[in-house]
C-alpha positions in Angstrom: 42.2 75.2 56.5 39.0 77.5 55.3 38.7 78.5 51.6 40.4 82.4 51.8 39.4 83.5 48.5 36.0 83.8 49.3 36.8 86.4 51.7 37.1 90.5 51.3 40.2 92.4 51.8 39.3 94.1 54.4 38.0 91.1 55.7 41.6 89.4 55.2 43.5 92.2 56.5 41.4 92.5 60.0 42.5 88.4 60.4 46.0 89.1 60.0 46.0 92.0 62.2 44.3 89.5 64.5 46.7 87.0 64.4 49.6 89.2 64.9 47.7 89.5 68.5 47.0 86.9 69.7 50.1 85.7 68.6 51.9 88.3 70.8 51.7 87.8 74.3 50.3 83.8 75.8 51.0 85.2 79.5 47.3 86.0 79.8 45.4 82.9 78.3 41.7 84.8 79.5 42.5 87.6 78.4 43.4 86.6 74.7 40.0 84.6 74.4 37.9 87.1 75.1 39.9 88.5 72.8 39.6 86.1 69.7 35.8 85.9 70.7 35.5 89.8 70.5 37.9 89.8 67.0 35.1 87.3 66.4 31.8 89.0 66.7 34.0 92.1 64.8 34.5 89.8 61.5 31.2 88.3 61.9 28.6 91.1 62.9 26.7 89.3 65.4 25.2 89.9 69.1 26.7 87.3 71.6 28.9 84.6 71.4 30.9 82.0 73.3 33.7 80.0 73.3 33.4 76.5 75.5 36.5 74.5 75.7 36.4 70.2 75.7 38.1 69.7 78.9 40.6 66.3 79.8 37.3 65.2 81.6 35.4 65.0 78.7 33.2 67.7 80.2 32.2 70.6 78.4 32.4 74.0 80.1 32.4 77.9 79.1 35.2 80.1 79.5 34.7 82.7 77.7 30.7 84.2 77.1 30.4 87.8 75.8 26.9 89.9 75.1 24.4 90.8 77.1 23.7 87.7 79.0 27.5 86.2 78.6 28.1 86.9 83.0 25.4 84.9 83.7 25.7 81.4 80.8 28.8 81.4 81.8 28.5 79.5 84.8 25.5 76.4 82.8 27.1 73.0 81.9 26.1 72.5 78.5 24.8 69.2 77.6 26.9 66.1 75.8 24.0 66.6 73.0 24.0 70.0 72.5 24.6 71.7 69.8 28.6 72.5 71.1 28.7 68.8 71.7 27.4 67.4 68.1 30.2 69.8 66.7 32.7 68.8 69.5 32.3 64.9 68.2 31.5 65.6 64.3 34.1 68.0 63.9 32.1 70.1 62.3 31.0 73.1 61.7 27.6 74.4 62.3 24.9 77.1 61.0 21.3 77.0 62.0 19.7 79.5 60.8 16.5 78.6 63.1 17.6 77.7 65.9 14.2 76.4 67.6 13.8 74.0 65.2 16.4 72.3 65.9 16.7 69.2 67.9 20.0 69.4 69.2 19.5 73.3 70.3 18.9 73.1 74.5 17.0 75.8 76.2 18.8 75.9 79.4 20.8 78.5 78.6 17.5 80.4 76.9 15.7 79.4 80.8 18.1 80.1 82.1 19.1 84.2 81.7 15.8 84.9 79.3 17.9 85.0 76.6 16.5 84.1 73.1 19.1 83.0 70.2 17.4 83.0 67.4 20.1 81.4 65.1 23.5 80.6 64.6 27.3 80.1 64.1 29.0 77.1 66.0 32.6 76.5 64.4 34.8 74.4 65.6 38.9 75.2 66.6 40.7 72.6 65.7 44.7 71.8 65.7 46.1 68.9 63.6 42.9 67.6 63.5 41.4 67.8 67.6 39.2 69.1 68.4 39.8 72.5 71.9 37.1 73.4 71.8 33.4 75.1 70.0 33.4 79.2 69.2 29.4 79.7 68.9 28.1 83.0 67.5 24.6 84.0 67.8 22.0 86.9 66.5 23.8 87.9 63.2 23.4 92.4 63.3 19.7 93.1 62.0 18.3 89.7 61.9 19.7 89.2 58.6 21.0 85.6 58.6 24.4 83.9 58.8 26.1 82.4 56.0 29.4 80.4 53.8 31.2 83.9 53.3 30.8 84.5 57.6 31.5 80.4 58.3 34.3 80.6 55.8 36.0 84.1 57.9 35.4 82.3 61.2 36.9 79.0 60.3 40.1 81.0 59.4 40.1 82.5 62.9 39.4 79.3 64.5 42.0 77.7 63.4 44.1 80.4 64.3 42.4 80.8 67.7 42.8 78.0 68.4 46.9 77.1 67.8 47.1 79.8 69.6 45.0 78.4 72.1 47.9 75.5 73.0 51.1 77.8 72.0 48.7 79.9 75.1 48.1 76.3 77.9 51.8 75.7 76.7 53.2 78.6 78.7 51.1 78.9 81.7 52.6 75.0 82.9 55.5 76.2 81.6 55.1 79.4 83.6 53.6 76.8 86.7 56.8 74.8 86.8 59.5 78.1 86.2 57.0 79.5 90.2 57.4 75.9 92.0 61.2 75.5 90.9 61.6 79.6 91.9 59.7 79.2 94.9 61.9 76.3 96.0 65.8 77.7 95.1 64.5 81.2 97.1 63.1 80.0 100.2 64.9 75.9 100.3 64.3 73.3 101.1 63.1 74.0 104.8 59.1 75.0 103.1 56.7 72.9 100.4 56.4 74.8 96.3 53.1 76.2 96.5 51.6 75.4 93.6 47.8 76.2 92.5 45.8 78.0 89.9 41.6 77.8 90.4 40.3 81.6 91.5 39.5 80.0 95.2 43.0 79.7 96.2 44.8 82.2 94.3 42.3 84.7 96.4 43.7 83.9 98.9 47.0 84.5 98.2 46.1 87.6 97.8 45.0 88.2 101.1 47.6 86.4 102.1 49.6 88.9 100.8 48.2 91.8 102.5 47.3 89.0 106.1 51.9 88.6 106.1 52.7 92.5 106.4 50.7 93.0 109.9 51.1 90.2 113.3 47.8 89.4 113.0 47.1 85.6 115.1 45.8 83.9 111.9 43.0 80.2 112.6 43.8 78.0 109.0 40.8 75.6 108.7 39.8 73.5 106.5 39.9 69.1 105.1 42.1 67.1 106.2 44.8 66.5 103.1 44.3 70.3 102.1 47.2 72.1 102.7 46.9 74.2 105.8 50.7 73.9 106.5 51.0 75.2 102.7 49.3 78.6 103.8 50.9 78.3 106.8 54.6 79.1 105.1 53.0 81.1 102.9 52.5 83.5 105.3 55.5 83.4 107.4 58.0 83.6 103.7 55.8 86.7 101.9 56.1 88.5 106.3 58.7 90.7 107.8 59.4 87.9 110.0 60.4 85.1 106.5 64.4 85.2 107.5 63.4 83.8 111.0 62.3 81.0 111.9 59.7 78.5 111.6 58.7 76.3 113.8 55.5 73.7 114.1 54.4 71.9 116.1 51.6 69.2 115.7 49.5 69.2 118.9 47.9 66.0 118.0 51.3 63.9 118.3 51.9 64.3 121.7 50.1 64.2 125.2 49.3 66.9 127.1 52.5 67.3 129.3 54.7 66.0 126.7 53.4 68.6 124.7 52.9 70.9 127.4 57.2 70.5 127.5 57.2 70.4 123.5 55.7 74.1 123.3 56.8 75.8 126.5 60.2 73.9 127.5 61.5 72.5 130.9 63.8 73.4 133.5 66.1 70.1 135.1 64.2 67.5 137.4 60.9 69.5 136.2 60.1 65.4 136.3 61.0 62.4 135.9 63.0 62.2 132.3 64.6 66.2 132.3 68.3 65.3 132.7 69.1 68.8 131.4 67.2 71.9 131.1 65.3 72.7 127.5 64.0 75.9 125.6 60.4 74.4 123.9 59.2 75.1 120.2 58.2 78.7 121.3 61.5 79.9 122.4 62.9 78.4 119.5 60.9 80.5 117.1 61.3 84.1 118.7 61.6 86.1 116.8 59.4 84.1 112.8 56.9 82.9 113.0 54.9 79.5 115.1 52.1 77.0 113.6 50.0 75.2 115.8 48.4 72.0 113.2 45.6 70.1 114.8 44.5 73.4 117.5 41.2 71.7 119.0 43.5 69.0 119.9 44.6 70.9 123.1 43.9 70.1 126.7 41.4 72.7 128.5 45.2 73.4 131.3 47.0 73.8 127.8 44.5 76.3 126.0 44.4 78.6 129.1 48.3 78.5 129.0 47.9 78.9 124.7 46.2 82.0 125.5 48.9 83.6 128.2 51.2 83.9 125.8 48.8 85.0 123.1 47.3 87.8 125.1 51.2 88.8 126.8 53.5 86.9 124.7 55.4 85.2 128.1 55.1 81.9 130.5 57.0 79.4 132.4 58.8 76.9 131.8 57.6 73.6 133.3 59.0 73.2 136.6 60.1 77.2 136.6 58.9 80.5 138.4 60.8 82.3 135.8 58.9 84.4 133.1 60.2 84.0 129.4 59.4 86.3 127.0 58.8 86.1 123.1 58.4 87.8 120.1 56.2 85.3 118.1 54.4 85.4 115.5 50.7 82.5 116.0 49.8 80.4 112.9 47.1 77.9 114.0 44.8 75.5 112.0 42.0 72.3 112.6 40.1 70.6 110.9 37.4 70.4 113.5 34.8 72.4 113.8 35.2 74.7 116.9 32.4 77.0 117.2 31.1 73.1 117.4 33.8 72.7 120.6 33.3 75.3 121.7 29.1 75.7 122.6 29.6 71.6 124.4 32.0 72.9 126.5 35.5 71.1 124.6 38.0 74.6 123.3 37.8 77.4 125.5 36.2 80.9 123.6 38.0 83.1 124.5 40.8 81.8 123.1 38.9 81.0 119.9 38.1 84.2 119.6 42.0 85.5 120.0 42.9 82.3 117.4 40.0 83.8 115.7 41.3 87.0 114.5 41.8 86.3 110.2 40.3 83.7 109.6 41.4 81.5 105.7 39.0 78.8 105.0 40.8 76.4 102.7 38.6 74.6 100.1 38.8 71.1 99.7 40.7 70.5 96.3 36.8 69.0 94.9 35.8 72.4 94.7 39.4 73.9 93.7 38.9 71.3 90.8 41.4 74.0 87.8 44.3 72.9 90.9 44.1 69.5 89.9 46.3 69.2 86.9 48.8 71.4 87.7 48.9 69.0 91.4 49.0 66.2 89.2 51.5 67.3 86.7 53.3 68.1 89.7 54.1 65.8 91.8 54.4 63.6 88.3 57.6 65.2 88.0 58.5 64.5 91.1 58.1 60.8 91.5 58.6 60.1 88.1 61.8 61.1 89.1 62.2 59.2 92.2 61.1 56.1 90.2 63.6 56.3 87.6 61.1 56.1 85.3 60.4 57.8 82.0 56.8 59.3 82.8 55.2 61.8 80.2 51.6 62.0 80.9 48.6 60.3 82.2 46.0 58.5 79.8 43.0 60.5 78.7 41.3 57.6 80.9 42.9 58.1 83.8 42.4 62.2 83.7 39.0 61.5 83.2 39.0 59.5 86.4 41.4 61.7 88.4 38.7 64.7 87.5 35.4 62.7 88.1 37.2 61.8 91.4 35.5 63.0 94.4 39.3 63.7 96.5 38.3 62.9 100.2 41.5 62.8 100.9 42.3 66.3 98.9 45.7 67.0 98.1 47.7 64.9 100.2 45.3 61.4 99.0 46.5 63.4 94.9 49.9 63.1 96.0 49.7 59.9 97.5 47.6 57.7 93.9 50.1 59.1 92.6 52.9 58.7 93.2 51.3 54.5 93.7 50.5 55.0 89.7 54.3 55.7 89.0 55.0 53.5 91.0 53.2 50.6 89.6 52.9 51.9 86.7 54.6 51.6 83.6 55.7 54.7 81.6 55.0 56.3 78.7 51.2 57.2 80.4 50.0 57.3 84.0 47.2 54.2 83.0 43.4 55.1 85.0 43.7 51.4 86.7 47.7 51.9 87.5 45.8 54.7 90.1 43.4 52.1 92.1 40.8 54.7 92.9 37.3 54.7 92.3 35.7 57.6 90.4 32.2 58.1 90.4 30.9 60.9 87.3 32.2 64.2 87.8 28.0 64.8 85.9 26.4 62.6 88.4 27.5 65.8 90.6 25.5 67.6 92.9 22.0 64.5 91.9 24.4 61.3 92.7 24.8 63.2 96.2 21.2 63.9 96.9 20.6 60.1 95.4 23.0 58.2 97.6 21.4 60.0 100.7 17.7 58.7 99.5 18.9 55.1 98.9 20.2 55.7 103.0 16.7 57.0 103.9 15.8 54.1 102.3 18.0 51.7 103.5 17.0 53.2 107.1 13.8 52.9 107.5 13.4 49.0 105.7 12.0 46.4 107.8 8.8 46.6 110.1 10.8 49.5 112.8 10.7 52.5 111.1 10.6 55.2 114.7 12.7 57.2 114.6 15.7 55.7 117.1 16.3 52.8 115.0 16.0 54.8 110.9 19.2 56.8 113.4 20.8 54.0 114.4 20.7 52.7 110.8 21.5 55.9 108.5 24.3 56.3 111.4 25.9 52.3 110.9 25.9 53.9 106.5 27.4 56.8 107.1 29.5 56.3 109.7 30.6 52.4 107.4 31.5 54.5 104.2 33.9 57.5 106.3 35.4 53.7 107.3 35.8 52.7 103.7 36.3 55.5 102.4 39.8 56.8 105.1 40.7 52.4 104.7 39.1 51.9 108.5 41.3 53.8 109.7 39.0 55.6 113.4 41.9 58.7 113.6 41.2 59.7 110.7 37.7 59.2 110.3 36.9 60.6 113.2 38.9 63.6 112.3 36.1 64.0 109.0 33.1 62.8 111.5 34.0 65.5 113.7 34.1 62.9 117.1 36.4 61.4 118.7 38.5 58.3 117.8 37.5 56.7 121.0 34.0 57.8 119.8 34.0 56.0 116.9 35.3 52.9 118.2 32.1 52.9 120.9 29.4 53.9 117.5 31.2 50.8 115.9 30.9 48.4 120.1 27.0 50.3 120.1 26.8 49.4 116.5 27.9 46.2 115.8 29.2 47.5 113.3 32.5 44.4 111.9 
């Protein structure tokens, strides 16, 4: 703890007031962090301030930045060999009154924002000796230097702030779990618990709250495994149809003939196995919502019949001339590029525009990393109970692996990986090797993607034949192998990722002589 004897009476009063404020309300962790920085600038008069957190994945990120260029600085990554990185690694404070001359000073933020830093005070936020993050104060007022008195008062604040942050984070985690339990209880076992923390998904939920009040047709798009069905459920349970049926149909699971009967029903004698009348999924969902997953797999004939239902809310059962009327909200989903399918003549343009009244695109897991931790914790709790093993969390190495992995299979792959880890691992912690995934460090990020394509280009141009046709075929082969490896050589899943039919994947394997 810092030496409080050097603090003035006014500073001590301010610290007591701040302590009461930051420990009185943990409901908004972002507001708490902003108040901590505002308090720091109030105690030590300066121009700018920032708070960086030492994340579980090993990265160092701005979470709050105040001052003339704070908003611009917040999105800039912070290197581990920077001043903040040194403070985290050494767990020590720094007073730098000539920042530009310090070899640890990174000019990245200065170059991107145009904001010049002359002097700096950097203090670690610690709990039980562990550094959670760094508070930085920049450019003391009136061009004065920072001194030991400034350090003493800021260290006292940082100690309080670290404890408050841990408490707020625990509160948020408990609130997330309570929200999941409440969702399960209120909506029943027919619906999945909904877990989200990222700004991108919370923004989608706000859109869903508004759209759910209408009868508008919704088209949900996104990669395989992002949880499109869960968003469809949210549309239903947040709207006025929530007490009516929610019927799910996987359009890729049945042949066109069987799917027509499944959707619209049939009468006795309509075909060989039609021994009795049977209502279809549209009739079963009357008054409620029907969720048509993998809508891009519908045949052109069925697309025409679906279009009529959307426009007139009427259809005939297979083998019948009697018209059936229904009041159904349609929510469709696909991981296919329907616009391209329209251009290729594989999907009706009028149906596409009728479905795409309100599009909802679900971002892949790699683009909403704030959801990874609560999702991983949720799956760990579930599979710990199912495997009857008392796992309490993840090792640091396992967390780094989870956060740095690309997750091509999205939430479904994360769920499967943690289930596998619970089956194979030994309590109390999940270890990195239990996950059985090969992670690429997230710091590589964009540069790793560029290198990957550079490698493809080098491989494609290797050899004496450097014609474009040969290079394209080599690229196709390399890229197809990569996607097949990601999907454990599941041709159907690979086709969905590539946006082509499984039969075309099989044809490419033969044409490109891939074994």
